[in-house]
N, C-alpha and C positions, 0 to 999 in steps of 0.2 A: 519377791516383789519387783526387783529390778529386771528379772527376766520377763515378767508380765508387761512391765512398762516398755521394755525394748521391743517385745512382740507387737504391742499396740502401735508403737512408733513406726515399726516396719510396715505393718498393714496400712497405716495412714499414709505413709510415704508412697507405697505401691498404688493406692487409690488415687493419690494426687497425680502420679505419673501417668496412670491409665486415663484419667479424666483429661489431662493436658493433651495426651496423644489423640484422644477422640476429638477434642476441640480443634486441634491443628488439622486433623483430617477433614473435619467439617469446613474449616476455613479455606482449605485448599481446594476442596471439591465443590464446584459450582452447584447451586441448588437445582438447576435445570438438567443436570447431567444424570441420566438414568443409568442403572447398572448395565454394563456391556458396551456403552458408548465410550469412545476415546476422544480426547481433545489434544491435538498436537500443534506445535508451531514448526514451520519449515523455514529455515534461514538460508538464503543463497549467499555463498561466500565467493566473491569475485576473485580473491587472491589465490585460492588453491583449488578452484574448480569443483567444490563440493557443496552439498546441501546438508546442513545439520538438522536433525530431528529432535525436538524438545517435547517431552511429555509434560503438559501443563498441570496435570494432577499430581504427579510426583515431583514436579518442578526440577527436572534434571534432563540432561541430554542423553538420548538412548541410542542414537545411530548417526553415522556419517555416511553419506551417499556420494560416490564419485559420479558427477554428471557431465563434466567436460569444462573447457576453459570459459571463464567469465560468465557464470550463470547470472541471470537477472530476470526481472519481471515475473516472479513467482505468483501464481494464482491457484487457489483451490477451485476445482471444477464444481460447478453448481449442481450437477446431477450425479456424477460418478464419484467413487471414493478414490480420487486421484488428485495429484498436484501437478500443474503444468508450469513450464518456464522456458526460457530460451538461453542458448549459449551464444553470446555475442561474437566471440572469436571463432566458435565452431560453425556458426551459420545454420543452426538447427533448433527446432523446438524439441523438448524432452517431456516425457510423461512418467510420473512416479506413482506406483501403487501405494496409497497412503498406509495401508495396514502392514505391508511387508518391507517397504522401502525399495522394492524391485523397480528397475528401469523397464517400463513396458515398451517404449518406442523412442527413437531419435528420428525426427522428421526434417530433412533438409528444406529450408525455407528461403535461402538467399544469404547474401553477405551482410553481416552486422545487424541482426535484429536486436531490439532493446526491450520489447514488451509484447504482450498479446492480450486479446480480449475474446470473450465468448458471446455467441448468439444468445438471445433471450431464453431459448429452449435448451441451451447447453449442447446442442448437436454439432455446432461448428466452432472452430477457433480461427481467429484472424490475426495475421502477423504481417507487419510491414518490415521489409529488409532495407535498411538505410544504404548499405553499400551497393546494392544491385537495383535500387529504385523499383521495387516490386511489392505487390500486395498479394497474399495468398489466403485462401480459405481451406481449412482442414476439416475433414469429417472426423469428429471425435470418437466415433465408434470403430472406425477402421484405421485411423491414422493416415489416411490417404489425402493428398491435395486434390480438391475437386474444382477449384477455380483459381485463375491468376489474372493479375492486371498490372499494367505499367503505371507508375506514379511519377510525380515530379522528382527533383533531385533531393536525395537524402531525406526520405520520409522518416519521421521520428517515431511514430507509433500509429496504431489503428484503434479507433474507439467506436463502439456500436451505440447508436442512438437508443434511448429507453424504449421507443416503440419497436425496435428491432429491424427497422426498414432500411437504414442507411449506415454506412461506414464513413467516419470522418478521419482524414489523414492530413496532418500538417507536414509540409515539405520545407525542411529547414533552409536549404540553399536557394530554392525558388522563391521563398517567402510567399507561399500560397497555401491554401487549404483546399483539399479536394473532397468531393462527396461521391461515394460509390453506392450502387444498389447492393444491398447485403446478399440477395439471392444469386445474382449473376456476376457481381463485381463490375458491372457496366459503369463507366464514368458518367456522372450526372452533371457535375459542375466543377470549375476551377476558379477559386476566388482569391484575388490578391489580398494579403494581410500585412501586418507590421513585420519588421525584419527578424528573420530566424525564429520562426514559430516552433514550439516544442510540445508543451503540455496542453491537453484539451479537457474541458469539462462541459457537460451538455445538460441543458435544462430538463427537468422531469417530463415536460410535455413535448420534448424533442423540437421545440420551436427555435432555439438559439444555442449557439456554442460560444464558449469563451476560450481564447487561445493565448497562451503566454508567448511573448516575443522577447527573447533575451538580447537580440541585437539592437533593439531600440528602446528597451525598458518600457514596454507597453503591454496592454491587454487588448486583443482584438475581439470585438463582439460581432458574430456572424449570424445573420438571419438564415435559418436552414429551410424555411418555406419559400421565401423569395430568392434564396441562394445568392445573397449579396452581403457585402460588408456594411455593418451598421455604423461602427465608429471604432477608433483606436483611443484607448484611455491611457494617458501618460502616468507612469509610476515614478516613485522616487529613486528607483534602482532596478537592477535586473530581477525579474520574478523567479522564484523557485517553485515550491509546491503550491498547488491550487486546491482549496477545500471548499466545495459547494454544499450549502445546507440542503438537507433532504427535500425541503419544500421549494428549493431554488431561489429563495428570497434574497440571500446574501452569498457573496463569494469572498473567501478569505485568501489573500495572496501573501505569502512569505517573501520578504524583500531583505536578504541578508546584509547588503551594503548600507541600508538605512536603519538597520537594527530593529526592524518592526514588521507590522502587519498592515496591509492596505485592505480596506473593506469596500467591496463594490456592491452598490445597490443595483441588483440585476433588473429590477422592474423599470428603473429610470435610466439604466445603463450609464451610471456615473459613479465615481469614487466618492463615498459618503464620509469616510473617516479614516484616520491613520492612528496606529498605536505603536508606541515604543516598547519593545519587549526585553531586549537583551543585546548580546554581542552579535550573533549571526544566526537568526532563526531560518532554518532551511527546509524542514520537513514537519509533518504532523498528521494528526487525525482528529476526529471528533466523536462524541457520543452519538448514539442513534437518534436522540432527540435534539441534537446540536446544542444542548445546554452548556456543555464544556468543550472547548477546543484545547487540544494538547499540542504544543509547539516545541520541537526539538531544536535546541541551540547548539550548533556544532562547535562554536568557539568556547562557550561557557561550560560545556559538558553537563548541561542540565535540561530538564523538560519544564516548560512553563504552562500550567493550566490556567485557562481564562474562562470566567463565568460570562458568557456572551450577552446575557440579558442586561447585565449591569456594566459590562466591559471591565470587570474587576479581575485583577491579576491575583491568583492564589500563590502561596509560597512555592518557589522553585523546588523541583525534585531532582536530586543528584542522579546522574546516569554515568555511563562510561565515557571514554575519550572519543570525541567526534560522533555524538549521537545523530542518527539519520532516520531511516524508515521506521514508521510506527504502525502498530496494529492493535486493535482491541479484540478480545475474545468475544464470542457471540452473546454472552451474558452481560458484557460490559464490566465484568469484575476485574479483569486483568488488562493492563496496558503493557505492551511489549515494545522495546526500543532497541534496534540494532546499532551497536557502537563500532564504527568502522576502524578506528585506530587501536582500541583495546581488545578487539576481536571477541566480544561477548554480547550477551543479550540481557538487557535490564528488564526485570519483571517487577512491575509496579502495581500495588494494590490500590485500586481506584477508590474504594470506600474510605480509606484512610489517607489517600494521596501520599503514599510513602513507598520507598524502595523495599521490596521483599528480599530480592537476591540478584546476583549476577551469575549468569551461566556461560562458561566458555564455549565458543563455537569455532568456526573456521576463520581463515585469514580474510580480512576486509569484507565483512558482511554488508551487503548493499540492498538486500530485499528480504522481506519477511511476510509470510501469510499464515493464517490460522485455519485449521481444518477440523471440523467436528464430524465424526463418522462412527 
């Protein structure tokens, strides 16, 4: 009798274990992910010159790729199964084949690039080199530079307008924004803005750009059709990340020194609200419908979710030490947060607003992108 009982208990235990394993697999594998597709996160580690590859289905690091000194600005290519980035100290853009981790190209672009952007059709990449005051266009199929232009002093980055027609470049030392033709890189306009411009976001209809100015604690609004400054909006401190709603209606500005978020009404070009969030909100991201904004607090080692319709702060989610760049996977199921001081990647389950796991990556991770292929 006891043997039968033990046998039944063993079978029951096995069924429970199998059922739990199936449920865990279902929980980890996004519903949209068909068999044969892969979902990877690529993390740029500025401290050791590597990119860590994290399989988001297995939720584990699967590779480390040596790309060169101070990688930054990682972006998944919109058409090819590739991830692009720049080596700030090496002065080149690099191309990673997503499936194998192989370096396909290193393309010299000039001294001290920080970021890159792609044309709407994905056939060109644009890189501004801060140290050499240049802008280059790269043919993504061949890896060859097909156009060059001079910029102002210390261009911070290059951003393509949503209509694909223009490139917007903020020049930090000149305190100007320049507009270039995306096809030829011909200079179309140079517009004075607030001191030390860095980040740029552009309205969905390509009518206006908003530029963060760290030297004067302002946001500059630039009319891209008239090619003139609209106004400078005074903030409570130096701006960090800029998050623009998909419909362009509001711009959220992280201001670490005032512990909060400034909300810009883009239609009226005015600051409409301020929110106190925590210690030092520096970076963040938002859901595709902009219903929830996630703000990384570098000093509190947490992520704060905000329900934007009601301006309601949800409970903070623990992250690693000095959380920074954030990214959501294509389904919106997973939030990834790179932690600069603890050298790991926090994986947060959006449905439950809770930390799933921490995955060790390289030294001083400063950029993260997600690639589905």
